[in-house]
C-alpha positions as CSV (number, residue, x, y, z in Angstrom):
1,M,50.9,10.6,29.6
2,P,48.8,13.0,27.2
3,A,47.2,9.9,25.6
4,V,46.5,8.4,28.9
5,S,44.9,11.7,30.0
6,E,42.9,12.1,26.7
7,A,41.6,8.5,27.1
8,H,40.6,9.2,30.6
9,G,38.8,12.4,29.6
10,K,36.9,10.6,27.1
11,S,35.9,7.8,29.6
12,V,34.6,10.7,31.9
13,D,32.6,12.1,29.2
14,E,31.0,9.0,28.3
15,A,30.2,8.2,32.0
16,K,28.5,11.7,32.2
17,R,26.4,10.9,29.0
18,L,25.3,7.5,30.7
19,R,24.2,9.4,33.9
20,R,22.4,12.0,31.7
21,L,20.6,9.2,29.8
22,K,19.6,7.3,33.0
23,S,18.3,10.6,34.5
24,A,16.5,11.5,31.3
25,L,14.7,8.2,31.0
26,G,13.4,8.3,34.5
27,R,12.2,11.9,34.1
28,L,10.5,10.9,30.9
29,N,8.7,8.2,32.3
30,G,7.5,10.3,35.4
31,A,9.8,9.0,37.9
32,V,9.7,10.5,41.3
33,P,13.1,11.9,42.3
34,A,15.0,10.8,45.3
35,G,13.8,12.1,48.4
36,S,10.1,11.9,47.4
37,G,9.8,15.3,45.6
38,P,7.2,16.0,43.1
39,A,7.0,14.1,39.8
40,P,8.3,15.9,36.8
41,S,5.9,18.4,35.2
42,V,4.7,18.1,31.6
43,A,6.9,20.9,30.7
44,A,9.9,19.2,32.3
45,R,9.3,15.9,30.5
46,L,8.8,17.7,27.2
47,N,12.2,19.3,27.8
48,T,13.4,15.7,28.4
49,V,12.4,14.6,24.9
50,D,14.8,17.4,23.9
51,E,17.5,16.4,26.1
52,L,17.3,12.9,24.8
53,A,17.4,13.8,21.2
54,A,20.5,16.0,21.9
55,L,22.0,13.1,23.7
56,A,21.7,10.8,20.6
57,D,23.1,13.9,18.4
58,E,26.1,14.2,20.7
59,W,26.8,10.4,20.3
60,L,26.3,10.3,16.5
61,A,28.5,13.4,16.1
62,D,31.4,12.3,18.4
63,T,34.1,10.9,16.0
64,S,36.2,9.9,18.9
65,V,33.9,7.1,19.4
66,A,33.9,4.0,17.0
67,E,30.9,4.4,14.6
68,Q,29.4,1.0,15.6
69,E,29.5,2.2,19.4
70,R,27.9,5.6,18.3
71,N,25.1,4.0,16.6
72,R,24.6,1.7,19.5
73,R,24.5,4.4,22.0
74,A,22.1,6.6,19.8
75,Q,20.0,3.5,19.1
76,S,19.4,3.2,23.0
77,V,17.8,6.6,22.8
78,I,15.6,5.8,19.9
79,T,14.5,2.5,21.5
80,A,13.5,4.6,24.7
81,L,11.5,7.1,22.6
82,C,9.7,4.2,20.7
83,D,9.0,2.4,23.8
84,Y,7.5,5.1,25.4
85,L,5.0,5.5,22.5
86,R,4.4,1.8,22.7
87,S,3.5,1.9,26.4
88,P,-0.1,2.2,27.7
89,A,-1.3,5.7,28.4
90,N,-4.3,5.7,30.8
91,D,-4.9,9.4,30.4
92,C,-5.1,9.2,26.6
93,D,-8.1,6.8,26.3
94,T,-10.3,9.4,25.0
95,A,-9.0,11.0,21.7
96,P,-8.9,14.9,21.9
97,A,-10.7,17.0,19.3
98,D,-7.4,19.0,18.5
99,A,-3.9,19.3,19.7
100,A,-4.7,21.9,22.2
101,H,-6.8,19.6,24.3
102,L,-4.2,16.8,24.4
103,S,-3.7,15.0,27.7
104,P,-0.4,15.2,29.3
105,A,0.8,11.9,28.0
106,G,-0.7,13.0,24.5
107,R,1.6,16.0,24.4
108,I,4.5,14.1,25.3
109,R,3.7,11.5,22.6
110,T,3.1,14.0,20.0
111,H,6.4,15.9,20.8
112,I,8.3,12.6,20.5
113,I,6.7,12.1,17.0
114,D,7.6,15.5,16.0
115,T,11.2,15.1,17.1
116,I,11.5,11.9,15.3
117,R,10.2,13.4,12.1
118,Q,12.8,16.2,12.3
119,H,15.6,13.7,12.5
120,V,14.6,11.4,9.7
121,R,13.3,14.0,7.2
122,W,15.1,13.8,3.8
123,R,16.5,16.8,2.1
124,E,17.4,17.1,-1.6
125,N,20.9,16.1,-2.5
126,P,22.6,19.2,-4.2
127,H,24.6,16.7,-6.3
128,P,22.1,13.9,-6.9
129,V,22.9,10.7,-8.5
130,G,20.2,10.3,-11.3
131,S,16.9,12.1,-11.2
132,V,15.6,13.7,-8.0
133,H,12.5,11.6,-8.1
134,A,11.8,7.8,-8.8
135,E,10.3,7.3,-12.2
136,L,7.2,5.1,-12.8
137,S,6.8,3.1,-16.0
138,V,3.1,3.0,-17.1
139,G,3.4,2.8,-20.9
140,E,1.8,4.5,-23.5
141,G,-1.6,6.3,-23.1
142,A,-1.0,7.2,-19.5
143,H,-3.0,9.8,-17.8
144,P,-1.6,13.4,-18.1
145,L,-1.7,13.7,-14.4
146,A,0.5,10.6,-13.8
147,A,3.7,12.8,-14.4
148,E,2.6,15.2,-11.6
149,L,1.5,12.4,-9.3
150,N,4.7,10.2,-9.7
151,Q,7.0,12.1,-7.6
152,P,8.4,9.6,-5.1
153,P,11.9,10.2,-3.7
154,K,14.7,7.7,-4.2
155,P,18.1,6.8,-2.9
156,G,21.0,9.1,-4.3
157,A,18.6,11.8,-5.2
158,V,17.7,12.8,-1.5
159,L,20.1,12.8,1.8
160,P,18.8,11.0,5.0
161,G,18.2,12.8,8.1
162,P,20.7,12.2,11.1
163,W,18.6,9.3,12.6
164,S,17.6,7.7,9.2
165,H,20.1,4.8,9.7
166,L,18.6,3.7,12.9
167,S,16.1,1.2,13.6
168,F,12.4,2.2,14.6
169,N,9.9,0.0,16.2
170,F,6.5,1.5,16.8
171,S,4.6,-1.7,17.1
172,N,1.2,-1.9,18.9
173,A,1.7,1.9,19.7
174,V,-1.5,4.0,20.0
175,F,-1.2,7.3,18.4
176,Y,-4.0,9.8,19.9
177,D,-3.3,12.7,17.6
178,A,-2.6,13.2,14.0
179,V,0.6,11.7,12.9
180,D,2.8,13.5,10.5
181,L,5.7,11.3,9.3
182,G,5.7,12.6,5.8
183,E,8.9,13.2,3.7
184,A,10.8,10.7,6.0
185,Y,14.0,8.8,5.1
186,W,13.9,5.2,6.8
187,A,17.2,3.8,5.8
188,G,17.0,1.2,8.4
189,P,13.9,-1.1,9.5
190,V,10.8,0.4,10.6
191,T,7.6,-1.2,11.9
192,F,4.3,0.0,12.8
193,D,2.9,-3.6,13.1
194,G,-0.3,-3.5,15.2
195,A,-0.3,0.3,15.8
196,T,-3.6,2.3,16.0
197,F,-4.1,5.7,14.5
198,T,-6.9,7.6,16.0
199,H,-6.6,10.6,13.7
200,D,-5.3,11.4,10.3
201,A,-1.8,9.7,9.5
202,Y,0.6,11.0,6.9
203,F,3.4,9.0,5.4
204,C,3.6,10.6,2.0
205,N,6.7,11.5,0.0
206,S,8.6,9.1,2.1
207,L,11.6,6.6,1.4
208,Y,12.1,3.2,3.0
209,G,15.5,1.7,2.5
210,E,14.7,-1.5,4.2
211,D,11.4,-3.6,5.0
212,A,8.4,-1.4,5.8
213,V,6.0,-3.1,8.1
214,F,2.3,-1.5,8.6
215,S,0.5,-4.9,9.0
216,R,-2.4,-5.4,11.5
217,C,-2.9,-1.5,12.0
218,E,-6.2,0.3,12.4
219,Y,-6.7,3.8,10.9
220,R,-9.8,5.9,12.1
221,G,-8.8,8.7,9.9
222,Y,-7.7,9.8,6.4
223,V,-4.3,8.0,5.6
224,L,-1.6,9.2,3.0
225,F,1.2,6.8,1.9
226,S,1.2,8.4,-1.5
227,N,4.4,9.1,-3.7
228,S,6.8,6.9,-1.6
229,T,9.4,4.6,-2.3
230,Y,9.9,1.1,-0.9
231,C,13.4,-0.5,-1.5
232,G,12.5,-3.4,0.5
233,A,9.3,-5.6,1.2
234,A,6.2,-3.5,2.2
235,S,3.5,-5.0,4.3
236,F,0.1,-3.4,4.9
237,A,-1.7,-6.8,5.7
238,E,-4.7,-7.5,7.6
239,S,-5.1,-3.5,8.4
240,T,-8.4,-1.8,8.8
241,Y,-9.2,1.7,7.3
242,H,-12.2,3.6,8.3
243,N,-11.6,6.5,6.0
244,I,-10.1,7.1,2.7
245,V,-6.5,5.9,2.2
246,Y,-4.0,6.8,-0.7
247,F,-1.2,4.7,-1.8
248,S,-0.9,6.4,-5.2
249,G,2.1,7.4,-7.0
250,S,4.5,4.8,-5.3
251,V,7.3,2.5,-6.3
252,Y,7.7,-0.6,-4.6
253,E,10.9,-2.6,-5.5
254,G,10.2,-5.5,-3.1
255,C,7.0,-7.3,-2.7
256,A,3.9,-5.2,-1.5
257,V,1.4,-7.0,0.5
258,F,-2.1,-5.7,1.3
259,T,-3.7,-9.1,1.8
260,G,-6.7,-9.6,4.3
261,S,-7.3,-5.8,4.8
262,T,-10.7,-4.1,5.3
263,Y,-11.4,-0.7,3.7
264,H,-14.6,1.1,5.0
265,A,-14.0,4.0,2.3
266,A,-12.2,4.5,-0.8
267,A,-8.6,3.3,-1.5
268,D,-6.5,4.8,-4.1
269,Y,-3.3,2.6,-5.3
270,G,-3.2,4.3,-8.8
271,C,-0.2,5.6,-10.8
272,S,2.1,3.3,-8.9
273,T,5.0,0.7,-10.0
274,Y,5.2,-2.7,-8.4
275,N,8.6,-4.1,-9.7
276,A,8.2,-7.5,-7.6
277,G,5.1,-9.2,-6.5
278,A,1.8,-7.5,-5.3
279,D,-0.7,-9.1,-3.2
280,F,-4.3,-7.6,-2.6
281,S,-6.0,-11.0,-2.1
282,G,-8.7,-11.4,0.6
283,C,-9.6,-7.9,1.0
284,T,-12.9,-6.3,1.6
285,H,-13.7,-2.8,0.0
286,H,-16.8,-0.9,0.8
287,G,-15.8,2.1,-1.1
288,T,-14.3,2.8,-4.6
289,V,-11.0,1.2,-5.6
290,T,-8.5,2.7,-8.0
291,Y,-5.6,0.7,-9.1
292,H,-5.3,2.4,-12.7
293,I,-2.4,3.7,-14.7
294,S,0.1,1.2,-12.6
295,A,2.9,-1.3,-13.8
296,Y,3.2,-4.6,-12.1
297,G,6.6,-6.6,-12.7
298,G,5.7,-9.6,-10.5
299,E,2.7,-11.8,-9.9
300,T,-0.5,-9.7,-8.9
301,N,-2.9,-11.4,-6.6
302,F,-6.5,-10.1,-6.4
303,T,-8.1,-13.4,-5.6
304,N,-11.1,-13.9,-3.1
305,S,-11.5,-10.2,-2.6
306,L,-14.8,-8.3,-2.2
307,Y,-15.6,-5.1,-4.0
308,Q,-18.8,-3.2,-3.0
309,S,-18.4,-0.4,-5.2
310,H,-16.6,0.5,-8.2
311,V,-13.2,-0.7,-9.4
312,H,-10.9,1.5,-11.6
313,A,-8.2,-0.5,-12.9
314,A,-7.7,0.9,-16.5
315,N,-4.5,1.5,-18.5
316,S,-2.4,-0.8,-16.3
317,T,0.4,-3.3,-17.6
318,Y,1.0,-6.7,-15.9
319,N,4.2,-8.2,-16.8
320,A,3.6,-11.2,-14.8
321,Q,0.5,-13.4,-14.2
322,V,-2.6,-11.9,-12.6
323,L,-4.8,-14.0,-10.1
324,A,-8.3,-12.5,-9.8
325,A,-10.3,-15.9,-9.3
326,G,-13.1,-15.9,-6.7
327,C,-13.6,-12.1,-6.4
328,L,-17.2,-10.4,-6.1
329,Y,-17.7,-7.1,-7.5
330,R,-20.9,-5.4,-6.7
331,G,-19.9,-2.2,-8.6
332,R,-18.6,-2.1,-12.3
333,A,-15.1,-3.4,-12.7
334,D,-13.0,-1.4,-15.4
335,F,-9.7,-3.2,-16.7
336,S,-9.9,-1.4,-20.1
337,G,-6.8,-0.7,-22.0
338,S,-4.6,-2.9,-19.9
339,S,-1.9,-5.4,-21.1
340,F,-1.8,-9.0,-19.4
341,M,1.7,-10.0,-20.6
342,E,1.5,-13.5,-18.9
343,G,-2.1,-13.9,-19.0
344,A,-5.0,-13.5,-16.4
345,N,-7.3,-15.8,-14.1
346,F,-10.6,-14.2,-13.5
347,S,-12.3,-17.5,-13.0
348,T,-15.3,-18.0,-10.6
349,A,-15.8,-14.2,-10.2
350,A,-19.1,-12.5,-10.2
351,Y,-19.7,-9.1,-11.5
352,A,-23.1,-7.7,-10.5
353,D,-22.7,-4.5,-12.5
354,G,-20.5,-6.0,-15.3
355,I,-16.9,-5.6,-16.4
356,T,-15.2,-3.4,-19.2
357,L,-12.1,-4.8,-20.7
358,T,-12.5,-2.6,-23.9
359,G,-9.0,-2.6,-25.7
360,S,-7.0,-4.8,-23.4
361,T,-4.4,-7.4,-24.6
362,F,-4.0,-10.8,-23.2
363,A,-0.4,-12.2,-24.4
364,G,-0.9,-15.2,-22.0
365,P,-3.9,-17.2,-21.4
366,A,-7.2,-15.3,-20.7
367,V,-9.2,-17.4,-18.3
368,F,-12.8,-16.5,-17.3
369,A,-14.3,-19.9,-16.5
370,S,-17.4,-19.9,-14.5
371,C,-17.8,-16.1,-14.1
372,R,-21.1,-14.7,-13.5
373,F,-21.9,-11.6,-15.5
374,M,-25.0,-9.9,-14.0
375,G,-24.2,-6.6,-15.7
376,D,-23.0,-6.3,-19.5
377,A,-19.6,-7.7,-20.2
378,D,-17.6,-5.6,-22.6
379,F,-14.5,-7.2,-24.5
380,T,-14.8,-5.0,-27.2
381,D,-11.4,-4.5,-29.0
382,C,-9.7,-7.0,-26.9
383,T,-6.6,-9.2,-28.3
384,C,-5.9,-12.6,-27.1
385,T,-2.6,-14.0,-28.5
386,T,-2.9,-17.4,-26.8
387,S,-5.8,-19.2,-25.3
388,A,-9.2,-17.7,-24.0
389,D,-11.4,-19.8,-21.8
390,F,-15.0,-18.6,-21.2
391,S,-16.3,-22.1,-20.2
392,G,-19.3,-22.2,-17.7
393,T,-19.7,-18.6,-18.0
394,I,-23.3,-17.1,-17.4
395,Y,-24.5,-13.9,-18.8
396,W,-27.5,-12.1,-17.2
397,D,-26.9,-9.0,-19.6
398,N,-25.4,-8.4,-22.9
399,A,-21.8,-9.7,-23.9
400,H,-19.8,-7.5,-26.3
401,F,-17.0,-9.1,-28.3
402,D,-16.9,-6.6,-31.2
403,R,-13.6,-6.5,-33.2
404,T,-12.0,-8.9,-30.6
405,V,-9.2,-11.0,-31.9
406,F,-8.6,-14.6,-30.8
407,A,-5.5,-16.2,-32.1
408,T,-6.9,-19.7,-31.2
409,A,-10.6,-20.6,-30.9
410,P,-12.0,-19.4,-27.5
411,V,-13.8,-22.0,-25.3
412,F,-17.4,-21.3,-24.6
413,T,-18.1,-25.0,-23.4
414,R,-21.3,-24.7,-21.2
415,A,-21.7,-20.7,-21.4
416,R,-25.2,-19.8,-20.8
417,F,-27.1,-16.7,-21.9
418,T,-30.2,-15.8,-20.3
419,P,-33.5,-14.8,-22.2
420,D,-32.6,-11.1,-22.1
421,A,-28.9,-11.5,-22.8
422,A,-27.4,-10.9,-26.1
423,M,-24.2,-11.4,-27.7
424,T,-22.6,-9.0,-30.3
425,S,-19.4,-10.1,-32.2
426,V,-19.3,-7.7,-35.1
427,G,-15.7,-8.1,-36.8
428,T,-14.7,-10.7,-34.2
429,L,-12.3,-13.2,-35.4
430,S,-11.6,-16.7,-34.0
431,A,-8.2,-18.1,-35.3
432,G,-8.7,-16.1,-38.5
433,V,-12.5,-16.9,-39.0
434,P,-15.7,-15.3,-37.5
435,L,-16.4,-16.2,-34.1
436,T,-20.1,-16.8,-34.7
437,A,-22.2,-18.1,-37.7
438,G,-24.0,-14.5,-38.0
439,E,-25.2,-11.8,-35.9
440,G,-27.2,-12.7,-32.9
441,E,-25.8,-16.3,-33.0
442,L,-23.7,-17.8,-30.2
443,P,-20.2,-19.2,-30.3
444,P,-19.9,-23.1,-30.4
445,G,-20.5,-24.5,-27.0
446,A,-22.7,-21.7,-25.6
447,R,-26.6,-22.0,-25.5
448,R,-29.4,-19.6,-24.8
449,L,-31.8,-20.3,-21.8
450,T,-35.5,-19.8,-23.1
451,D,-37.2,-19.9,-19.7
452,W,-36.4,-17.6,-16.8
453,R,-37.4,-20.3,-14.4
454,D,-34.4,-22.4,-15.2
455,V,-32.2,-19.5,-14.2
456,E,-34.2,-19.0,-10.9
457,R,-34.1,-22.6,-10.3
458,G,-30.4,-22.9,-11.0
459,R,-30.9,-25.0,-14.0
460,T,-28.1,-23.4,-16.1
């Protein structure tokens, strides 16, 4: 009999919770109570968010219920809160100047976000497994600030929040106030696919245990993803950034995808480690872009991107192939001091303000075929241990190959130098012999255009 009575008591408690859940969801959504009473006030609906959070916490803490069932009940609360954020809000059409002027629905949405953040925030493990923060490998010559910047949290060093293991779906949500989800531990799947952020958004110092989806988003304020760890795939594809965005100091264990995005201001990916592939292809950058002091473990793809300003990609290590064909750089591109362990393909790219590759090493094929260098091209002190292809290149400005070492003879077939362009190759070796016959001479296969009209008419 005591066992039967205990089971009956648990059943009654569960029934009460389910009734509380149904009632709370109705109040959250502004349902008018039976009997046509007044709709719940904003204060009542804000309290309802707290009630729903308490219900989820109760279910998760109830060890008399099987873990799978506890998680299922708590997940129903999370899903309801996320669904509210994803639902249309007519009174939020105009973004407020500050939180004090948020509309009623805006206040409720902000409170939901704050509540979620409180429940997914990580805390440092008093008995950490390994170091507290993930370590980034950027090789020798790293910038002295790299050690300060590279402080992303990692599993075992931090502990999850009570809701961290659950799933969160914010897809197509519109956030009408600043969003602060920094220092979050998302141990389960999380997606913001198609979301719109009307103000600043903070996701920095966060840990993602599974796939993280931020594709097709629009950001109208500043965005911080810096100093974060992504244990699964991370997608930021086809997004639009109207202000500065920071991805710096992060670790990506799975593929990182940024393809097809538009950046109207500066973008900073520097001091990061990509242990799998990284795809930056097809992007349009209107501001300065920073990739410097980073390490790439898988294939890195920059193809067919447009850079309207300067690109800072110096002192990086690429342990797999680099694809950068078909890009247009209107500002200067700096890849100096970098190591391309499996080679790099920069073919058919155009450099309006030139390129700097000073001191870089190509352990695989270096391909610059059919590139256009409108500014000076600086390959000083480079080392190419396999093949180098400069066929079909055109130089509108000087090309510097001083002290560059080519293990095999580089290909300059059909390379063209305009009347004002000169090539310097002091101390340059091609398969152990000087690259050119003398100072001011061009390598075999290249020729100098003597008439600017040939250039203007495309006779190159």
